[in-house]
C-alpha positions, 0 to 999 in steps of 0.5 A, spaced: 240 481 154 238 475 158 233 474 163 234 470 170 227 466 171 227 462 177 221 457 177 219 452 182 214 446 181 207 448 180 205 443 186 208 448 191 204 454 190 207 458 195 214 457 192 211 459 185 208 466 188 215 467 190 218 465 184 214 470 180 216 475 185 223 474 183 222 474 176 218 481 177 224 483 181 229 481 176 226 484 170 225 491 174 232 491 176 234 489 168 229 495 166 232 500 171 239 498 169 237 499 162 234 506 164 241 508 167 245 506 161 240 510 156 240 516 161 248 516 160 247 516 153 242 522 153 246 526 157 253 525 153 249 527 147 246 533 150 253 535 153 257 534 147 260 539 142 262 534 137 258 532 131 260 525 132 257 524 138 251 529 138 249 528 131 252 522 128 251 518 135 257 514 134 258 513 142 255 507 146 254 507 154 253 501 158 254 498 166 258 492 168 259 488 174 264 488 179 269 484 175 267 487 168 262 483 165 256 487 161 250 488 165 246 493 161 247 497 155 243 502 151 242 501 144 248 503 141 254 502 136 255 494 136 262 494 135 263 498 141 259 494 145 262 488 143 269 490 146 267 494 152 267 489 157 274 487 155 276 494 155 273 494 162 276 488 165 283 490 162 283 497 166 281 493 172 287 488 172 291 494 170 289 498 176 289 492 181 289 495 188 290 502 186 282 503 184 279 509 188 273 512 189 273 518 184 277 515 179 276 515 172 280 512 167 281 513 159 283 508 154 283 508 146 289 503 145 288 496 141 292 493 147 287 495 152 281 492 147 280 499 144 277 499 137 281 504 134 285 510 137 279 515 135 274 511 139 276 513 146 273 509 152 272 512 159 271 508 165 268 509 172 268 505 178 262 506 182 263 505 190 257 503 195 259 503 202 266 503 200 266 497 196 266 497 188 259 495 186 259 496 178 263 500 173 260 505 168 263 506 161 262 510 155 266 509 148 265 515 143 268 516 136 272 523 136 274 526 129 281 528 131 286 526 136 292 528 133 294 523 127 299 525 121 293 527 117 286 530 119 281 526 122 286 521 125 285 516 120 291 515 115 291 510 110 298 510 109 300 510 116 305 504 118 305 505 125 300 506 130 303 513 133 301 516 126 294 515 127 294 520 133 294 520 141 294 513 144 293 511 151 293 504 154 291 506 161 290 513 163 287 516 170 284 522 167 281 523 174 285 520 180 281 520 187 277 526 184 282 530 182 283 532 174 289 530 171 290 537 167 298 535 166 296 529 163 291 532 158 297 536 156 302 530 155 297 525 152 294 530 147 299 535 146 306 531 147 
């Protein structure tokens, strides 16, 4: 994490006070963003029924700016965080002008910067006054996604489809409407 510190020459005492207040404001914002990411993790862990999430804590949550750059994350799984920004950027580019309030996307595919199929990334744009201001995302490991062997991690797999359900860019929720048919198609098809 980086901290933006603005300074001015010490001979300008008035500007120096302004600089310190900007420094404290930046730190306050960063602390708030970290708090949001930590709250996301706490909530995900509390509501989960998966042992991978609830007990093993194999998940990550983070906030991203309007173009997909990482802003803040909760302490989590480093391999998740290192590629999540790229996954968010992939979805932003994929959906382009078709991003609406109430959308939630899901992806697990390596082409969309996923780590492996059992790690499902869920991304939501956050709008303020009708404009996207940032994105929130979580990536969590799922024990079973329909591969050729239990656990969806077949060491003899010769094709990605052998590892289970895969989705490059899926609107899990489209403009506030959950895609029940998509769940059937993606997870049971």
